[in-house]
C-alpha positions in Angstrom: -122.3 -66.0 -7.0 -120.9 -64.1 -4.6 -123.0 -60.8 -5.4 -126.4 -63.0 -5.2 -125.5 -63.9 -1.4 -124.8 -60.6 -0.7 -127.6 -59.1 -1.9 -129.7 -61.4 -0.1 -128.4 -60.8 3.0 -128.2 -56.9 2.1 -131.8 -57.2 1.4 -132.5 -58.9 5.1 -130.5 -56.3 6.8 -132.6 -53.5 5.4 -135.5 -55.4 6.0 -134.5 -55.6 9.5 -133.1 -52.4 10.6 -134.6 -49.5 8.2 -132.2 -47.1 10.2 -129.3 -48.3 8.0 -128.7 -45.6 5.6 -126.9 -45.7 1.8 -123.6 -45.2 3.0 -123.9 -47.6 6.3 -125.6 -50.3 3.9 -122.6 -50.2 1.0 -119.8 -50.7 3.9 -121.5 -53.3 5.1 -122.1 -54.9 1.9 -118.2 -54.4 0.8 -117.5 -56.2 4.3 -119.6 -59.0 3.3 -118.1 -59.6 -0.2 -114.7 -59.7 1.5 -116.0 -62.3 4.1 -117.5 -64.6 1.5 -115.1 -64.0 -1.1 -111.9 -64.3 0.8 -113.0 -67.6 3.1 -113.2 -69.7 0.0 -109.9 -68.2 -1.6 -108.3 -69.0 1.6 -109.0 -72.8 1.5 -108.9 -73.1 -1.9 -105.2 -72.3 -1.5 -104.4 -74.1 1.4 -105.5 -77.0 -0.6 -102.7 -76.1 -3.4 -100.2 -75.3 -1.3 -100.9 -78.7 0.1 -100.8 -80.6 -2.8 -97.6 -78.4 -3.7 -95.9 -79.3 -0.2 -95.3 -76.1 0.5 -98.3 -76.1 3.7 -96.1 -74.6 6.2 -94.6 -72.0 3.8 -97.7 -71.1 2.9 -99.5 -70.2 6.3 -96.0 -68.3 7.5 -96.9 -65.8 3.9 -100.3 -65.6 5.0 -99.5 -64.5 8.1 -96.2 -62.2 7.3 -98.5 -60.6 4.3 -102.1 -60.4 6.2 -100.4 -58.4 9.3 -98.7 -55.8 7.2 -101.6 -55.7 4.6 -104.0 -55.4 7.8 -102.6 -51.6 8.2 -100.9 -50.6 5.5 -104.3 -51.7 3.3 -103.4 -52.5 -0.7 -105.1 -53.0 -4.3 -108.6 -54.7 -4.5 -109.1 -55.7 -8.0 -112.5 -55.5 -9.4 -113.5 -58.8 -10.4 -113.5 -61.8 -7.9 -111.5 -64.2 -10.3 -108.6 -61.1 -10.8 -108.9 -61.3 -6.7 -107.8 -64.6 -6.3 -105.1 -64.6 -9.1 -104.1 -61.4 -7.8 -103.9 -63.1 -4.4 -102.4 -66.0 -5.2 -99.6 -64.4 -6.6 -99.1 -62.4 -4.0 -98.3 -65.4 -1.4 -97.1 -68.2 -3.6 -95.3 -65.8 -5.4 -93.5 -64.5 -2.0 -92.9 -68.3 -1.4 -91.2 -69.2 -4.6 -89.4 -66.1 -5.0 -87.7 -66.8 -1.1 -86.7 -69.9 -2.5 -84.9 -68.6 -5.1 -82.9 -65.9 -3.9 -79.5 -66.1 -2.3 -77.5 -63.8 0.0 -73.6 -64.8 -0.7 -73.1 -63.3 2.6 -74.6 -61.8 5.6 -73.5 -57.8 4.2 -75.8 -58.4 0.9 -78.5 -59.9 2.7 -78.2 -56.3 4.9 -77.8 -54.0 1.5 -80.9 -55.6 0.0 -83.5 -55.0 3.9 -81.7 -51.8 4.0 -82.9 -50.9 0.4 -86.6 -53.0 1.0 -87.1 -51.1 4.2 -86.5 -47.6 2.9 -88.9 -48.5 -0.4 -91.5 -49.2 2.2 -91.3 -46.8 4.1 -91.4 -44.1 1.5 -94.7 -46.2 0.2 -95.7 -45.8 3.6 -95.3 -42.2 3.6 -97.1 -41.4 0.5 -100.1 -44.3 0.7 -100.5 -46.0 3.7 -103.5 -46.8 4.8 -103.8 -47.9 0.9 -108.0 -47.8 0.7 -110.6 -48.2 -1.9 -113.3 -45.8 -3.3 -115.7 -48.6 -1.8 -114.6 -48.0 2.1 -111.9 -44.9 2.4 -110.3 -44.5 5.4 -111.4 -40.5 5.8 -110.6 -39.9 9.9 -106.8 -39.0 10.0 -106.9 -40.7 13.5 -107.3 -43.9 12.0 -105.1 -42.8 9.3 -102.2 -42.2 11.7 -102.3 -45.4 13.6 -102.4 -47.6 10.6 -99.3 -45.8 9.2 -97.9 -45.7 12.4 -98.3 -49.4 12.7 -97.2 -49.9 9.3 -93.9 -48.7 9.7 -93.9 -50.6 13.4 -94.6 -54.1 11.3 -91.9 -53.8 8.6 -89.5 -53.0 11.2 -89.8 -55.5 13.0 -90.3 -58.3 10.1 -87.2 -57.1 9.0 -85.2 -57.5 12.4 -86.2 -60.9 13.1 -85.6 -62.1 9.5 -81.6 -62.0 10.6 -82.5 -64.2 13.7 -84.4 -66.8 11.5 -82.2 -69.9 11.0 -84.5 -70.8 8.2 -83.2 -69.5 5.1 -86.8 -69.9 3.4 -88.6 -68.0 6.0 -86.0 -65.6 6.3 -86.3 -64.4 3.1 -90.0 -64.4 3.4 -90.4 -61.9 5.5 -88.4 -59.5 3.5 -89.8 -60.5 0.1 -93.3 -60.2 1.6 -92.6 -56.9 2.7 -91.3 -55.8 -0.8 -94.4 -57.4 -2.3 -97.1 -55.9 -0.5 -95.6 -52.4 -0.2 -95.8 -52.5 -4.2 -99.4 -53.4 -3.5 -100.0 -50.0 -1.8 -98.4 -47.9 -4.4 -100.3 -45.6 -6.9 -98.6 -46.6 -9.8 -100.1 -50.4 -9.2 -103.5 -48.3 -8.6 -103.4 -47.0 -12.1 -102.3 -50.4 -14.0 -105.6 -52.0 -12.6 -108.0 -48.6 -13.0 -108.5 -48.9 -9.4 -108.8 -45.5 -7.3 -107.7 -44.9 -3.8 -110.4 -43.8 -1.8 -109.0 -41.4 0.4 -107.2 -39.8 -2.9 -110.7 -39.6 -4.1 -112.5 -37.7 -1.4 -110.1 -35.2 -1.0 -110.4 -34.9 -4.8 -114.4 -34.6 -4.7 -113.9 -32.1 -1.3 -111.5 -29.6 -3.8 -114.3 -29.6 -6.8 -117.2 -28.7 -4.5 -115.5 -25.9 -3.3 
């Protein structure tokens, strides 16, 4: 359904804007797929969160993860169904894990937060921004900006987690960082047979030499 809608829109775009080449059209189409696919998915999750009585937590989880994900990137599953399931697990998983996890004292929370922060920094250094084959982020300047912003976001979320009185929301900051950091790992890309666009571009350039 989403593919058909995107095809119709792109056909009109190409008809009215013949100067749009195939490469640019592919980027526009991919953006349309994300936009058209994400909007209904977001409202579905809103309804589910309301039914489960975790509406407030879902909104907070959404903004925590999306803020970090905007800069760090992350895996996009190939099928729309897989994408819906993966996103649902990501946002709702953050909430339910944060409700279950318990730190007996501030020291244990500090140690756990440092471990998560260290892991996230390593993953950001290695893979962020984790892009896709459809829309690779190739400009070095763009990659550096997103990487730096990723460091800033995870540091900020970690720090504010210690100033939030609500234990669940405080945990959501740390668990959200951890879950989103996992989505940019090369291992997860391999598990779901998805390729990092930037790395694939480098391979192609080397093979062409």
